VEXGULUM-877909 format. One record per residue: residue number from 1; residue in one letter; x negated, y, z negated of N, C-alpha, C in turn. Coordinates in Angstrom, 3 decimals, always signed. Each point is the difference from the previous one (the first is absolute). Layout:
N
ATOM  num  residu       n.X       n.Y       n.Z      ca.X      ca.Y      ca.Z       c.X       c.Y       c.Z
ATOM  NUM       a         X         Y         Z         X         Y         Z         X         Y         Z
...
This chain:
260
ATOM  num  residu       n.X       n.Y       n.Z      ca.X      ca.Y      ca.Z       c.X       c.Y       c.Z
ATOM    1       m   -91.335   +92.359   -65.115    +0.063    +1.473    -0.477    -0.741    +1.266    -1.020
ATOM    2       k    -0.324    +1.180    +0.709    -0.509    +0.764    -0.640    +0.740    +0.531    -1.408
ATOM    3       m    -0.785    +0.218    -0.885    +0.161    +0.371    -1.786    -0.804    +1.310    -0.258
ATOM    4       k    +0.507    +0.699    -0.718    -0.567    +1.291    -0.580    -1.070    -0.848    -1.243
ATOM    5       i    -0.806    +1.139    -0.018    -0.997    -0.566    -1.456    -0.721    +0.797    -0.733
ATOM    6       r    -0.389    +0.185    -1.038    -0.517    +1.164    -0.753    -1.476    -1.210    -0.821
ATOM    7       v    -1.308    +0.127    +0.226    -0.606    -0.281    -0.924    -0.071    +0.906    -1.463
ATOM    8       a    +0.035    -0.910    -1.112    -0.655    +0.662    -1.074    -0.803    -0.498    -0.716
ATOM    9       n    -1.063    +0.631    -0.682    -1.209    -0.646    -0.526    -0.338    +0.883    -1.693
ATOM   10       p    +0.942    -1.089    -0.369    -0.063    +0.615    -1.513    -1.457    -0.976    -0.560
ATOM   11       a    -1.071    +0.871    -0.084    -1.183    -0.745    -0.837    -0.120    -1.108    +0.710
ATOM   12       g    -0.428    +0.059    +1.761    +0.024    -1.231    +0.568    +0.506    -1.207    +0.536
ATOM   13       n    +1.206    -0.009    -1.111    +1.036    -1.312    +0.087    +0.827    +0.721    +1.275
ATOM   14       i    -0.085    +0.196    +1.519    +0.015    -0.228    +1.076    +1.737    -0.125    +0.066
ATOM   15       t    +0.938    +0.767    -0.235    +1.544    -0.450    +0.054    +0.706    +0.622    +1.413
ATOM   16       v    +0.604    -1.124    +0.923    +0.499    +0.792    +1.176    +1.810    -0.403    -0.289
ATOM   17       f    +0.312    +1.464    -0.525    +1.594    +0.140    +0.553    +0.318    +0.148    +0.940
ATOM   18       v    +1.023    -1.114    +0.552    +0.728    -0.171    +0.974    +1.303    +1.116    +0.049
ATOM   19       m    +0.265    +1.079    +0.701    +0.631    +1.323    -0.286    +1.537    -0.443    +0.729
ATOM   20       d    +0.114    -1.227    +0.964    +1.087    -0.427    +0.636    +0.911    -0.499    -0.402
ATOM   21       k    +1.164    -0.304    +0.184    +0.536    -1.438    -0.873    +0.605    -0.880    +0.936
ATOM   22       v    -0.547    -1.295    -0.806    +0.040    -0.895    +0.511    +0.540    -1.155    -0.783
ATOM   23       q    +0.333    -0.952    +0.132    +0.945    -1.175    -0.821    -1.355    -0.246    -1.229
ATOM   24       r    +0.595    -0.405    -0.933    -0.620    -0.835    -1.025    -0.443    -1.564    +0.542
ATOM   25       e    +0.415    -0.285    +0.274    -0.048    -1.497    +0.473    -1.503    +0.192    +1.298
ATOM   26       d    -0.468    +1.279    +0.774    -0.869    -0.270    +0.578    -1.058    +0.443    -0.623
ATOM   27       y    +0.093    +0.345    -1.104    -1.109    +0.893    -0.921    -1.555    -0.438    -0.140
ATOM   28       a    +0.106    -1.603    -0.024    -1.244    -0.632    -0.731    -0.512    -0.095    +1.752
ATOM   29       k    +0.664    -0.654    +1.101    -0.404    +0.576    +1.463    -0.680    +0.968    +0.540
ATOM   30       i    +1.066    +1.223    -0.458    -1.155    +0.935    -0.028    -1.188    +0.110    -0.420
ATOM   31       s    -0.156    +0.159    -1.065    -1.009    +0.099    -1.198    -1.331    -0.976    +0.280
ATOM   32       a    +0.387    -0.959    +0.292    -1.165    -1.372    +0.859    -0.786    +1.103    +1.162
ATOM   33       q    +0.504    +0.723    +0.812    -0.231    +0.602    +1.468    -0.618    +0.928    -0.691
ATOM   34       i    +0.000    +0.733    -0.968    -0.081    +1.143    -0.240    -1.616    -0.419    -0.943
ATOM   35       l    +0.093    -0.527    -0.854    -1.017    -0.566    -0.807    -1.064    -0.471    +0.943
ATOM   36       d    +0.387    -0.635    +1.226    -1.111    -0.214    +1.137    -0.503    +0.799    +0.614
ATOM   37       r    -0.127    +1.230    +0.202    -0.020    +1.102    +0.911    -1.072    +0.303    -0.981
ATOM   38       k    -1.444    -0.006    +0.667    -0.906    -0.127    -1.229    -0.373    +1.788    +0.487
ATOM   39       e    +0.702    +0.636    +1.079    -0.125    +1.729    -0.308    +0.388    +0.659    -0.834
ATOM   40       l    +0.853    -0.850    -0.900    +0.810    +0.471    -0.863    -0.299    -0.255    -1.548
ATOM   41       h    -1.108    -0.917    +0.190    -0.317    -0.394    -1.852    +0.815    -0.137    -0.797
ATOM   42       a    +1.337    -0.481    +0.505    +0.701    -0.097    -1.371    +0.115    -1.226    -0.774
ATOM   43       e    +0.561    +0.498    -1.210    -0.051    -0.767    -1.101    +1.150    -0.441    -0.690
ATOM   44       q    +0.952    +0.762    +0.500    +1.421    -0.389    -0.212    +1.161    +0.592    +0.864
ATOM   45       v    +1.318    +0.216    +0.266    +0.955    +0.248    +0.744    +1.150    +0.500    -1.141
ATOM   46       g    +0.665    +0.884    +0.384    +1.004    +0.471    -0.491    +0.605    +0.570    +1.065
ATOM   47       f    +1.595    -0.242    -0.437    +1.253    +0.735    +1.031    +0.666    +1.044    -0.899
ATOM   48       i    +0.040    +0.945    +0.623    +1.057    +1.087    -0.029    +1.427    -0.312    +0.385
ATOM   49       e    +0.979    -0.344    -1.029    +1.362    +0.369    +0.263    +0.766    +1.061    -0.432
ATOM   50       q    +0.536    +0.520    +1.013    +0.934    +1.003    -0.239    +1.338    -0.328    +0.513
ATOM   51       e    +0.758    +1.006    -1.183    +1.771    -0.568    -0.177    +0.660    +1.695    -0.122
ATOM   52       g    -0.010    +0.847    +0.567    +0.579    +1.188    -0.337    -1.546    +0.908    -0.349
ATOM   53       k    +0.798    +0.231    -0.986    -1.463    +1.026    -1.095    -0.944    -0.735    -0.507
ATOM   54       a    +0.734    -1.366    -0.401    -0.737    -1.146    -0.941    -1.180    -0.771    +1.024
ATOM   55       v    -1.058    -0.092    -0.729    -1.451    -0.345    +0.996    -0.494    -0.938    -1.159
ATOM   56       h    -0.380    -1.376    +0.546    -0.600    -1.128    -0.479    -1.225    -0.419    +0.491
ATOM   57       m    -0.880    -0.719    -0.473    -1.214    -0.484    +0.012    +0.036    -1.592    -0.269
ATOM   58       q    +0.207    -1.024    +0.999    -0.212    -0.796    +0.273    -1.537    -0.924    -0.315
ATOM   59       m    -0.282    -0.838    -0.453    -1.129    -0.323    +0.424    -0.143    -1.416    +0.783
ATOM   60       m    -1.113    +0.244    +0.687    +0.216    -1.565    +0.977    +0.650    -1.537    -0.913
ATOM   61       g    -0.561    +0.226    -1.068    +0.583    -1.276    -0.610    +0.691    +0.052    -1.232
ATOM   62       g    +0.986    +1.196    +0.205    +0.575    +0.428    -1.427    -0.538    +0.122    -0.750
ATOM   63       e    -1.221    +0.103    -0.596    -0.808    -0.172    -1.256    -0.050    +1.714    -0.331
ATOM   64       f    -0.680    +0.383    -1.071    +0.002    +1.190    -0.545    -1.300    +0.226    +0.144
ATOM   65       c    -0.489    +1.681    +0.896    -1.168    +0.080    +0.246    -0.117    +0.958    -0.792
ATOM   66       g    -0.758    +0.685    -0.591    -0.593    +1.216    -0.788    -0.405    +1.035    +0.763
ATOM   67       n    -0.850    -0.542    +0.841    -1.224    +0.238    +1.004    +1.481    +1.312    +0.982
ATOM   68       a    +0.270    -1.481    +0.701    +1.456    +0.991    +0.810    +0.891    +0.373    -0.603
ATOM   69       t    +0.531    -0.275    -0.771    +1.066    +1.117    -0.898    -0.373    +1.630    -0.098
ATOM   70       r    -1.590    +0.011    -0.216    -0.715    +1.553    -0.266    +0.140    +0.427    +1.324
ATOM   71       s    -0.506    -0.489    +0.898    -0.368    +0.141    +1.288    +1.623    +0.903    +0.508
ATOM   72       f    +1.224    -1.285    -0.045    +0.564    +0.291    +0.476    +0.589    +1.587    -0.502
ATOM   73       a    +0.184    +0.083    -1.548    +0.467    +1.466    -0.791    -0.810    +1.102    +0.825
ATOM   74       y    -1.096    -0.217    +0.262    -0.811    +1.126    +0.563    +0.359    -0.076    +1.385
ATOM   75       l    +0.511    -0.763    +0.444    +0.607    -0.173    +1.653    +1.283    +1.020    -0.123
ATOM   76       l    +0.827    -0.313    -0.984    +1.660    +0.704    +0.274    -0.527    +1.851    -0.564
ATOM   77       s    -0.766    -0.233    -0.880    -0.374    +1.630    -0.359    -0.755    +0.467    +1.028
ATOM   78       m    -1.050    -0.709    +0.895    -0.529    +0.958    +1.119    +1.180    +0.142    +1.151
ATOM   79       l    +0.599    -1.064    -0.162    +1.382    +0.449    +1.467    +0.936    +1.169    -0.336
ATOM   80       s    +0.267    -0.016    -1.180    +0.955    +0.976    -0.377    -0.326    +1.302    +0.089
ATOM   81       d    +0.679    +1.196    +0.646    +0.075    +0.876    -0.238    -0.315    +1.127    -1.318
ATOM   82       e    -0.017    -0.286    -1.042    +0.478    +0.341    -1.170    -1.436    -0.933    -0.877
ATOM   83       k    -0.819    -0.245    +0.871    -0.992    -1.237    -0.614    -0.412    +0.263    -1.840
ATOM   84       p    +1.344    -0.900    -0.474    -0.355    -0.152    -0.936    -1.279    -0.589    -1.242
ATOM   85       e    -0.614    +0.204    -1.094    -0.759    -0.614    -0.442    +0.650    -1.022    -1.376
ATOM   86       e    +0.927    -0.248    +0.051    +0.782    -0.764    -0.579    +1.174    -1.422    +0.760
ATOM   87       v    +0.070    -0.886    +0.451    +1.012    -0.886    +0.110    -0.046    -0.964    -0.269
ATOM   88       l    +1.527    -0.812    +0.446    +0.281    -1.026    -0.566    +0.430    -0.866    +1.545
ATOM   89       v    -0.750    -1.728    -0.434    -0.319    -0.771    +1.092    +1.110    -0.955    -0.477
ATOM   90       d    +0.419    -0.593    +0.998    +0.754    -1.301    +0.415    -0.575    -1.058    +0.356
ATOM   91       v    -0.367    -1.385    -0.532    -0.956    -0.520    +1.210    -0.004    -1.464    -0.653
ATOM   92       s    -0.783    -0.990    +0.122    +0.370    -1.288    -0.059    -1.393    -0.452    -1.361
ATOM   93       g    +1.588    -1.044    -0.736    -1.133    -0.276    -1.048    +0.614    +1.189    -1.456
ATOM   94       s    +0.437    +0.636    +0.258    +0.335    +0.884    -0.961    +1.757    -0.028    -0.134
ATOM   95       d    +0.691    -0.330    -0.874    +1.131    +0.516    -0.684    +0.831    +1.039    +0.111
ATOM   96       r    -1.215    +1.100    -0.314    +0.386    +1.915    -0.084    -0.525    +0.295    +0.855
ATOM   97       p    +0.439    +1.357    +0.070    -0.988    +1.120    +1.474    -1.358    +0.726    -1.633
ATOM   98       l    -1.268    -0.286    +0.885    -0.890    +0.198    -0.797    -0.383    +1.559    +0.018
ATOM   99       k    -0.691    +0.558    -0.855    -0.349    +1.529    +0.349    -1.477    -0.128    +0.412
ATOM  100       a    -0.301    +0.950    +0.918    -1.428    +0.233    +0.784    -0.126    +1.921    -0.019
ATOM  101       e    -1.019    -0.060    -0.684    -0.668    +1.431    +0.021    -1.526    +0.008    +1.291
ATOM  102       i    +0.760    +0.947    +0.709    -0.936    +0.341    +1.071    -1.358    +1.266    -0.448
ATOM  103       n    -0.920    -0.173    +0.613    -0.675    +1.201    +0.282    -0.841    +0.193    +1.151
ATOM  104       p    +0.853    +1.276    +0.971    -0.470    +0.068    +1.398    -1.552    +0.473    -0.085
ATOM  105       e    -0.339    +0.601    -0.715    -1.210    +0.725    +0.058    -1.237    -0.707    -0.155
ATOM  106       k    +0.438    -1.347    -1.063    -1.136    -0.866    -0.492    +0.341    -1.151    +0.834
ATOM  107       g    +0.992    -0.205    +0.961    +0.530    -1.272    +0.598    -0.255    -1.035    -0.908
ATOM  108       t    +0.834    -0.101    -1.279    +0.062    -0.950    -0.630    +1.539    -0.323    -0.112
ATOM  109       s    +0.836    -1.315    -0.642    +0.749    -0.006    -0.361    +0.231    -1.062    -1.068
ATOM  110       r    +0.681    +0.067    -0.804    +0.001    -0.931    -1.186    +1.504    +0.032    -0.634
ATOM  111       v    +0.312    -1.611    +0.037    +1.166    -0.374    -0.160    +0.792    -0.693    -1.462
ATOM  112       e    +0.731    +0.138    -0.623    +0.414    -0.615    -0.789    +0.290    -1.517    +0.283
ATOM  113       m    -0.832    -0.807    -0.308    +0.299    -1.749    -0.100    +0.978    -0.820    -0.689
ATOM  114       p    +0.452    -1.132    +0.456    +1.025    -0.900    -0.955    -0.829    -0.343    -0.953
ATOM  115       l    +1.128    -0.032    -1.257    -1.079    -1.038    -1.278    -0.321    -1.645    +0.874
ATOM  116       p    -1.158    -0.303    -0.818    -0.388    -1.534    +0.289    +1.169    -0.410    -0.728
ATOM  117       v    +0.634    -1.567    +0.622    +1.050    -0.326    -0.675    -0.292    -1.667    -1.041
ATOM  118       d    -1.668    -0.130    +0.561    +0.228    -1.537    -1.287    -1.563    -0.153    +0.041
ATOM  119       r    -0.625    -0.415    -0.590    -1.745    +0.118    -0.003    -0.382    -1.514    -0.659
ATOM  120       k    -0.156    -0.558    +1.120    -0.486    -1.739    +0.273    -1.562    -0.345    -0.496
ATOM  121       e    -0.350    -0.868    -0.282    -1.251    -0.825    +0.183    +0.018    -1.234    +0.934
ATOM  122       l    -1.001    +0.034    +0.952    -0.387    -1.146    +0.862    -1.139    -0.716    -0.075
ATOM  123       r    +0.155    -0.972    +0.434    -1.836    -0.671    -0.954    +0.119    -0.870    +1.504
ATOM  124       l    -1.551    -0.341    +0.172    -0.800    -0.890    +1.170    -0.638    -0.468    -0.678
ATOM  125       g    +0.585    -1.233    -0.203    -1.070    -1.346    -0.655    +0.360    +0.068    -1.212
ATOM  126       e    -1.506    -0.506    -0.874    +0.628    +0.087    -1.665    -1.107    +1.409    -0.565
ATOM  127       k    +0.033    +1.137    +0.491    -0.832    +0.770    -0.567    +0.446    +1.639    +0.078
ATOM  128       a    +0.513    -0.094    +1.877    +0.117    +1.184    +0.496    +1.657    +0.264    -0.335
ATOM  129       v    -0.450    +1.528    -0.764    +1.527    +0.748    -0.026    -0.123    +1.252    +0.691
ATOM  130       y    +1.107    +0.518    +0.510    -0.170    +1.093    +1.083    +1.629    +0.791    -0.771
ATOM  131       p    -0.045    +1.213    -0.406    +1.042    +0.356    -0.075    +0.912    +0.497    +1.199
ATOM  132       v    +1.202    +0.020    -0.248    +0.714    +0.328    +1.181    +1.306    +1.280    -0.373
ATOM  133       v    -0.130    +1.004    +0.573    +0.703    +0.891    -0.230    +1.275    +0.310    +1.364
ATOM  134       v    +1.393    -0.669    -0.570    +0.986    -0.225    +0.903    +0.780    +1.438    +0.534
ATOM  135       f    +0.370    +0.519    +0.747    +0.861    +1.088    +0.486    +0.935    -0.488    +0.693
ATOM  136       d    +1.494    +0.739    +0.594    +1.049    -0.376    +0.484    -0.858    -0.558    +1.916
ATOM  137       g    +0.195    -0.834    +0.471    -0.513    -0.460    +1.311    -1.417    -0.269    +0.024
ATOM  138       i    -0.848    +0.506    -1.407    -1.653    -0.575    +0.114    -0.346    +0.018    -0.893
ATOM  139       c    -0.749    -0.949    -0.253    -1.179    -0.630    -0.967    -1.153    +0.590    +0.292
ATOM  140       h    -0.227    +0.008    -0.924    -2.149    +0.380    +0.084    -0.585    -0.822    -1.232
ATOM  141       i    -1.118    -0.768    +0.922    -0.962    -0.733    -0.593    -1.105    +0.855    -0.569
ATOM  142       i    -0.349    -0.403    -1.107    -1.498    +1.350    -0.631    -1.018    -1.187    +0.394
ATOM  143       a    -1.010    +0.152    +0.316    -0.974    -1.102    -0.144    -1.377    +1.012    -0.063
ATOM  144       e    -0.016    +0.094    -1.270    -1.430    +0.940    -0.778    -1.332    -0.891    +0.571
ATOM  145       g    -1.065    +1.006    +0.523    -1.175    -0.197    +1.081    -0.392    +0.334    +1.411
ATOM  146       a    -0.434    -0.478    +0.271    -0.318    +0.116    +1.496    +0.667    -0.502    +1.083
ATOM  147       p    +0.167    +0.474    +0.608    +1.047    -0.284    +1.309    -0.058    -1.967    +0.463
ATOM  148       g    +0.434    -0.501    -0.153    +0.088    -2.028    +0.163    +0.481    -0.291    +2.121
ATOM  149       e    -0.259    -0.852    -0.180    -0.340    -0.176    +1.609    +1.984    -0.722    +0.569
ATOM  150       q    +0.322    +0.491    +0.598    +1.392    -0.514    +0.646    +0.494    -1.273    -0.569
ATOM  151       e    -0.947    -1.235    -0.260    +1.224    -0.729    -0.542    +0.474    -0.446    -1.449
ATOM  152       l    -0.936    +1.067    -0.878    +0.351    +0.367    -0.981    +1.226    +0.918    -0.062
ATOM  153       v    +0.082    +0.799    +0.724    +1.127    +0.939    +0.496    +1.470    -1.163    +0.256
ATOM  154       d    -0.297    -0.911    +0.698    +0.910    -0.840    +0.457    +0.438    -0.574    -1.221
ATOM  155       r    -0.617    -0.598    -0.559    +0.145    -0.676    -1.370    +0.759    +0.512    -0.619
ATOM  156       l    -0.308    +1.610    -0.511    +0.616    +0.470    -1.374    +1.448    +0.395    +0.614
ATOM  157       i    +0.034    +0.490    +1.394    +1.436    +0.170    +0.518    +0.783    -1.508    +0.226
ATOM  158       a    -0.407    -0.924    +0.302    +0.966    -1.321    -0.042    +0.421    -0.469    -1.051
ATOM  159       e    -1.286    +0.474    -1.850    +0.953    -0.125    -0.561    +0.832    +1.299    -1.094
ATOM  160       a    +0.212    +0.983    +0.518    +0.544    +1.416    -0.103    +1.308    -0.415    +0.510
ATOM  161       e    +0.227    -0.822    +1.092    +1.207    -0.258    +0.867    +0.594    -0.748    -1.164
ATOM  162       k    -0.697    -1.558    -0.869    +1.106    -0.973    -0.381    +0.211    +0.922    -1.824
ATOM  163       i    -0.354    +0.990    -0.306    +0.243    +1.035    -1.136    +1.003    +0.829    +0.670
ATOM  164       c    -0.433    +0.901    +0.931    +0.806    +1.513    -0.134    +0.489    +0.318    +1.312
ATOM  165       p    +0.992    -0.754    +0.749    +0.688    -0.009    +0.955    -0.231    +1.634    +0.520
ATOM  166       c    -0.034    +0.511    +0.989    -0.288    +1.281    +0.485    -0.003    +0.242    +1.756
ATOM  167       d    -0.063    +0.937    +0.279    -0.091    +0.363    +1.287    -1.420    +0.204    +0.405
ATOM  168       a    -0.733    +0.333    -0.934    -1.604    +0.361    +0.463    -0.855    -0.351    -1.273
ATOM  169       y    -1.167    -0.541    +0.548    -0.876    -0.043    -1.824    -1.145    +0.596    +0.324
ATOM  170       g    -0.849    +0.811    -0.823    -1.223    +0.887    -0.173    -0.771    -0.838    -0.596
ATOM  171       v    -1.618    -0.023    +0.650    -0.556    -0.728    -1.009    -1.538    +1.380    -0.058
ATOM  172       m    +0.542    +0.686    -1.291    -1.083    +0.978    -0.262    -1.393    +0.235    -0.756
ATOM  173       f    -1.123    -0.696    +1.155    -1.501    -0.047    -1.170    -0.017    +1.503    -0.301
ATOM  174       l    -0.272    -0.031    -1.521    -0.105    +0.937    -0.780    -1.625    +0.578    -0.685
ATOM  175       q    -1.045    +0.359    -0.021    -0.801    +0.051    -0.661    -0.400    +1.560    -0.325
ATOM  176       k    +0.704    -0.038    -0.972    +0.198    +1.040    -0.508    +0.667    +1.239    +0.332
ATOM  177       e    -0.984    +1.011    +0.413    +0.864    +1.093    +0.910    +0.146    -0.319    +1.088
ATOM  178       h    -0.342    -0.672    +0.724    -0.279    -0.546    +1.432    +1.283    -1.487    +0.073
ATOM  179       m    +0.690    +0.685    +1.511    +0.764    -1.425    -0.025    +0.492    -0.647    +1.620
ATOM  180       v    -0.406    -1.002    +0.647    +0.254    -0.464    +1.206    +1.401    -0.638    -0.051
ATOM  181       p    +0.903    +0.459    +0.968    +1.226    -0.854    -0.031    +0.424    -0.702    +1.240
ATOM  182       v    +0.630    -1.216    +0.082    +0.419    -1.352    +0.688    +1.414    +0.446    -0.435
ATOM  183       v    +0.932    +0.105    +1.223    +1.377    -0.199    +0.254    +0.666    -1.062    +0.870
ATOM  184       y    +0.911    -1.142    -1.157    +0.685    -0.870    +1.711    +1.474    +0.748    -0.121
ATOM  185       v    +0.252    -0.253    +1.045    +1.791    +0.649    +0.143    +0.638    -1.619    +0.574
ATOM  186       k    +0.714    -0.456    -0.577    +1.077    -1.256    +0.566    +0.188    +0.094    +1.269
ATOM  187       e    +0.808    +0.967    +0.211    +1.127    -0.168    +1.201    -1.283    +0.646    +0.949
ATOM  188       t    -0.937    +0.648    +0.116    -0.510    -0.136    +1.067    -1.275    -1.119    +0.006
ATOM  189       d    -0.105    -0.693    -0.918    -1.300    -0.907    -0.104    -1.446    +1.056    +0.231
ATOM  190       s    +0.247    +0.896    -0.614    -1.803    +1.222    +0.290    +0.073    -0.368    -1.024
ATOM  191       m    -1.600    -0.265    +0.235    -1.220    +0.350    -1.166    -0.970    +1.098    +0.476
ATOM  192       v    -0.044    +1.015    -1.393    -0.605    +1.338    +0.515    -1.425    -0.131    -0.917
ATOM  193       w    -0.736    +0.312    +0.350    -0.915    +0.404    -1.219    +0.085    +1.742    -0.042
ATOM  194       e    +0.566    +0.706    -0.608    +0.283    +1.616    +0.307    -1.077    +0.858    -0.194
ATOM  195       s    +0.016    +1.014    +0.415    -0.631    +1.133    -0.483    +0.373    +0.420    -1.365
ATOM  196       s    +0.691    +0.102    -0.188    +0.874    +0.213    -1.421    +1.784    -0.548    -0.380
ATOM  197       c    +0.010    +0.045    -1.466    +1.992    -0.311    +0.047    +0.167    +0.639    -0.851
ATOM  198       g    +1.051    +0.554    +0.331    +0.401    +1.014    -1.448    +1.017    -0.947    -0.740
ATOM  199       s    +1.225    -0.768    -0.169    +0.307    -1.040    -0.930    -1.486    -0.435    -0.598
ATOM  200       g    -0.372    -0.731    +0.548    -1.860    -0.587    -0.571    -0.770    +0.587    -1.062
ATOM  201       s    -0.039    +1.350    +0.043    -0.764    +1.141    -0.654    +1.154    -0.215    -1.345
ATOM  202       m    +0.758    +0.312    +0.329    +1.710    +0.133    -1.147    -0.220    -1.314    -0.115
ATOM  203       g    -0.387    -0.983    +0.183    +0.241    -1.511    -0.824    -1.349    -0.042    -0.513
ATOM  204       a    -1.521    +0.609    +0.303    -0.997    -0.139    -0.792    +0.129    +1.042    -1.079
ATOM  205       a    +0.926    +1.273    +0.337    -0.262    +0.602    -0.888    +1.204    -0.353    -1.461
ATOM  206       v    +1.064    -0.700    +0.624    +0.507    -0.682    -1.343    -0.937    -0.783    -0.970
ATOM  207       y    -0.405    -0.696    +0.735    -0.851    -0.923    -0.468    -1.340    +0.368    -1.091
ATOM  208       l    -0.421    +1.129    +0.635    -0.938    +0.655    -0.437    +0.111    +0.382    -1.708
ATOM  209       s    +1.268    +0.560    +0.256    +0.578    +1.063    -1.433    +1.369    -1.266    -0.867
ATOM  210       e    -0.915    -1.491    +0.319    +0.816    -0.500    -1.065    -0.840    -0.104    -1.349
ATOM  211       q    -0.865    +0.443    -0.414    -0.480    -0.114    -1.339    +0.311    +1.764    -0.466
ATOM  212       e    +0.697    +0.754    +0.555    +0.323    +1.320    -0.085    +1.334    -0.089    -0.393
ATOM  213       k    +0.178    +0.953    -1.386    +1.523    -0.426    -0.490    +1.103    +1.565    +0.775
ATOM  214       d    -0.816    +0.944    -0.694    +1.213    +1.074    +0.358    -0.452    +1.271    +0.634
ATOM  215       g    -0.018    +0.916    +1.272    -0.472    +1.047    +0.520    +0.264    -0.180    +1.386
ATOM  216       s    -0.796    +0.707    +0.858    -0.568    -0.225    +1.685    -1.169    -0.115    +0.110
ATOM  217       f    -0.389    -1.097    +0.637    -0.766    -0.351    +0.713    -0.367    +0.061    +1.242
ATOM  218       v    -1.535    +0.885    +0.529    +0.145    -0.572    +2.002    -1.265    -0.269    +0.158
ATOM  219       y    +0.346    -0.748    +0.654    -0.965    -0.800    +1.066    -0.253    +0.229    +1.231
ATOM  220       r    -1.541    +0.301    +0.536    -0.477    +0.679    +1.079    -0.507    -1.573    +0.563
ATOM  221       l    +0.499    -0.665    +0.859    -0.439    -0.988    +0.497    -0.348    -0.117    +1.379
ATOM  222       h    -1.811    +0.213    -0.154    -0.961    -0.179    +1.682    +0.170    -0.750    +1.016
ATOM  223       q    +1.031    -0.030    +0.881    -0.023    -1.428    +0.954    -0.686    +0.340    +1.305
ATOM  224       p    +0.180    -0.969    +1.442    -0.630    -0.080    +0.512    +0.001    +1.730    +1.069
ATOM  225       g    +1.151    +0.110    +0.263    +0.947    +1.073    +0.453    +0.171    +1.585    -0.513
ATOM  226       g    -0.333    -0.008    -1.686    -0.020    +1.317    -0.617    +0.398    -0.468    -1.182
ATOM  227       v    +0.412    +1.325    -0.878    +0.257    -0.192    -1.565    +1.664    +0.319    -0.031
ATOM  228       i    +0.549    -0.897    -0.671    +1.016    -0.203    -0.571    +0.237    +0.216    -1.395
ATOM  229       e    +0.933    +0.967    -0.653    +0.514    +0.376    -1.076    +1.102    -0.641    -0.855
ATOM  230       a    +0.038    -0.881    -1.118    +1.000    -0.854    -0.030    +0.014    +0.596    -1.788
ATOM  231       s    +1.107    +0.907    +0.108    -0.031    +0.015    -1.708    +1.213    -1.249    -0.520
ATOM  232       v    -0.045    +0.420    -1.806    +1.052    -1.248    -0.481    +0.684    +0.739    -1.067
ATOM  233       c    +0.477    +0.313    -0.569    +0.943    +0.599    -1.608    +0.613    -1.235    -0.562
ATOM  234       k    -0.574    +0.513    -0.778    +0.924    -1.298    -1.199    +0.310    +0.341    -1.098
ATOM  235       e    +0.939    -0.730    -0.725    +1.069    +0.731    -0.921    +0.076    -1.645    -1.182
ATOM  236       n    -0.444    -0.109    -1.497    -0.171    -0.906    -0.600    -0.388    -1.105    +0.716
ATOM  237       g    -0.976    -0.188    +0.679    -0.860    -1.119    +0.863    +0.645    -0.363    +1.511
ATOM  238       k    +1.456    +0.635    +0.339    +0.693    -0.633    +0.936    -0.492    +1.489    +1.324
ATOM  239       v    -0.192    -0.402    +1.131    -0.175    +0.786    +0.970    +1.491    +0.726    +0.320
ATOM  240       i    +0.040    +1.319    +0.055    +1.074    +0.425    +0.390    -0.066    +0.763    +1.343
ATOM  241       s    -0.846    +0.277    +0.774    -0.252    +1.077    +0.802    -1.650    -0.888    +0.692
ATOM  242       c    +0.482    -0.048    +1.676    -1.171    +0.119    +0.509    -0.238    +0.777    +1.166
ATOM  243       k    -1.343    +0.419    +0.142    -0.047    +0.781    +1.589    -1.107    -0.109    +0.919
ATOM  244       m    -0.081    +0.497    +1.311    -0.936    -0.510    +0.579    -0.543    +1.328    +0.778
ATOM  245       g    -1.332    -0.054    +0.264    +0.077    +1.169    +1.158    -1.601    +0.013    +0.565
ATOM  246       g    +0.243    +0.637    +0.884    -1.447    +0.368    +0.614    +0.295    +0.633    +1.570
ATOM  247       p    -1.002    -0.067    +0.980    -0.060    +0.976    +1.361    +1.077    -0.895    +1.060
ATOM  248       v    +0.176    +0.904    +0.490    +1.138    -0.980    +1.184    -0.039    +1.078    +1.391
ATOM  249       e    -0.521    -0.162    +1.094    +0.217    +0.338    +1.495    +0.884    -0.780    +0.329
ATOM  250       i    +1.067    +0.838    +1.279    +0.679    -0.379    +1.070    -0.124    +0.418    +1.030
ATOM  251       s    +0.072    -1.134    +1.058    -0.246    +0.618    +1.440    +0.916    +0.786    +0.467
ATOM  252       g    -0.460    +0.570    +1.318    +1.464    +0.180    +0.856    +0.821    -1.014    +0.947
ATOM  253       e    +1.161    +0.214    +0.142    +0.780    -0.960    +0.487    -0.346    -0.479    +1.331
ATOM  254       m    +0.171    -1.478    -0.102    -0.920    -0.709    +1.566    +0.884    -0.607    +0.432
ATOM  255       e    +0.047    -0.963    +0.996    +0.490    -1.066    +0.340    -0.367    -1.058    +0.186
ATOM  256       i    +0.340    -1.180    +0.014    -0.875    -1.404    +0.646    +1.470    -0.610    +0.468
ATOM  257       e    -0.915    -1.453    +0.414    +1.020    -0.803    +1.111    +0.119    -1.518    -0.915
ATOM  258       v    +1.428    -0.343    -0.234    -0.489    -1.338    -0.599    +1.014    -0.781    +0.186
ATOM  259       n    +0.258    -1.039    -0.075    +0.749    -1.313    +0.209    +1.097    -0.209    -0.828
ATOM  260       v    +1.324    -0.039    +0.168    +1.042    -0.220    -1.253    +0.796    -1.298    +0.912
């Protein structure tokens, strides 16, 4: 069948939005075909679901994705006659609508993020301890230091699955202000060394702010595809607000052929 799509580029984390209505049980099959198309350079897929005036964005594995969320917000603003600079977005992995701020002149989108729901530690062997920041639908393992081999990523995710059942898992290799993200989505069994990761940036910012008490703290994280800015606001040592933003580009509508 033919299907309309748009391609979003939020700091290199190429996200394909499927604009046509399809059945959720077909999402994994469609996503696998889109991810296999080398000309799209896709790292993830989101599906636009519309019922009347209500519009929802569902990620390919039901997970939460920060970059897809802020790209979805930019898309909604772009397609609206009013071109609003503030929009509310309804997305998978969040139990409430999230507010996004759009700057069409600068080509940026910043979105309110769900707060972390837990903080765990993951152990490999006797000495290696990795912090884990848990959000609804995705948990991020923070690995300080240079990017490791795929074998290390596989081991970390296998251990994380034991302590933190989630739709998706991230390994964020963090070296000061530089970060290399890897994300695994269970539903599609896809493992991607991503160009950037929004929720992973947020997880890293939450981790970096752990020694701080009160105030707002901003972290600019340089990733293979660009820079993402993540901010954390804390009161009495607790995280009360998270935001994440950066550049977004969105293609015109195009049509592809998929097998369903």
